[in-house]
C-alpha positions as CSV (number, residue, x, y, z in Angstrom):
1,M,104.9,38.3,112.6
2,N,107.5,38.3,109.8
3,Q,104.8,38.1,107.2
4,I,103.1,41.2,108.6
5,M,106.4,43.1,108.6
6,A,106.9,42.0,105.0
7,F,103.7,43.7,103.9
8,A,104.1,46.8,106.1
9,P,105.9,48.9,103.4
10,M,103.2,48.1,100.9
11,I,100.5,49.0,103.3
12,I,102.3,52.3,104.0
13,V,102.6,53.1,100.3
14,L,98.9,52.4,99.7
15,G,98.0,54.7,102.6
16,L,100.2,57.5,101.2
17,F,98.6,57.0,97.7
18,Y,95.2,57.3,99.3
19,L,96.2,60.5,101.1
20,M,97.8,62.0,98.0
21,I,95.2,61.2,95.4
22,F,91.8,60.5,96.8
23,V,91.6,63.1,99.7
24,P,92.4,66.1,97.5
25,E,90.0,64.9,94.7
26,K,87.2,64.6,97.2
27,K,87.9,68.1,98.4
28,R,87.9,69.5,94.8
29,K,84.7,67.7,94.0
30,K,83.0,69.1,97.2
31,Q,84.2,72.7,96.2
32,Y,82.8,72.2,92.7
33,N,79.4,71.0,93.9
34,D,79.3,73.9,96.4
35,M,80.0,76.3,93.5
36,L,77.2,74.7,91.4
37,S,74.7,74.9,94.3
38,S,75.5,78.6,94.8
39,L,74.9,79.7,91.2
40,K,72.3,82.5,90.9
41,V,70.8,84.6,88.2
42,N,73.1,87.4,86.8
43,D,76.3,85.4,87.7
44,E,78.8,85.5,84.9
45,V,80.2,82.0,84.2
46,V,82.6,80.2,81.8
47,S,81.6,76.7,80.6
48,K,84.0,73.8,80.4
49,G,83.9,74.4,76.6
50,G,84.9,78.0,77.0
51,I,81.5,79.7,76.4
52,M,81.2,82.9,78.5
53,G,77.9,84.3,79.5
54,K,75.5,85.5,82.1
55,I,73.0,83.3,83.8
56,I,69.4,84.4,83.1
57,N,67.5,81.3,84.3
58,I,68.3,78.4,86.5
59,Q,66.4,75.1,86.5
60,E,67.2,71.9,88.4
61,D,69.6,70.3,86.0
62,Y,70.3,73.1,83.5
63,I,70.8,76.8,83.1
64,I,70.2,79.3,80.4
65,L,73.1,81.6,79.5
66,E,73.0,84.9,77.6
67,T,76.1,85.4,75.6
68,G,77.6,88.3,73.7
69,P,76.1,91.6,72.5
70,D,73.5,89.9,70.3
71,R,72.1,88.3,73.5
72,A,72.1,84.8,72.2
73,R,70.7,82.3,74.6
74,I,72.2,78.9,75.2
75,K,70.8,76.0,77.3
76,L,73.6,74.3,79.3
77,A,73.7,71.4,81.8
78,K,74.8,72.6,85.2
79,M,77.6,70.2,85.1
80,G,79.0,72.0,82.1
81,I,79.9,75.1,84.1
82,G,83.6,75.4,84.7
83,Q,83.9,78.4,86.9
84,V,82.1,81.5,88.0
85,T,83.8,84.7,87.0
86,T,81.6,87.2,88.8
87,N,83.7,88.7,91.6
88,E,81.7,89.4,94.8
89,T,83.8,92.5,95.5
90,E,82.8,94.1,92.2
91,K,79.1,94.2,93.3
């Protein structure tokens, strides 16, 4: 019984680390995957590298962005999208 009580603080600390680190990370990853799955044509996005553009085509693993006034097209992996900047209330 004394051996179990000696390890109890370590078990509690490990449990707290799990709750503080892994649970929020799983939540952020789920939100990010939901954002990627909800992408649609004409959404304005910012890539992780800072490229801003409008989605003109969506494939399974990549998207095609149209950037700037010269309408340059860039092919990006979906995982390269950092955030969607299109506001639903603006539509």
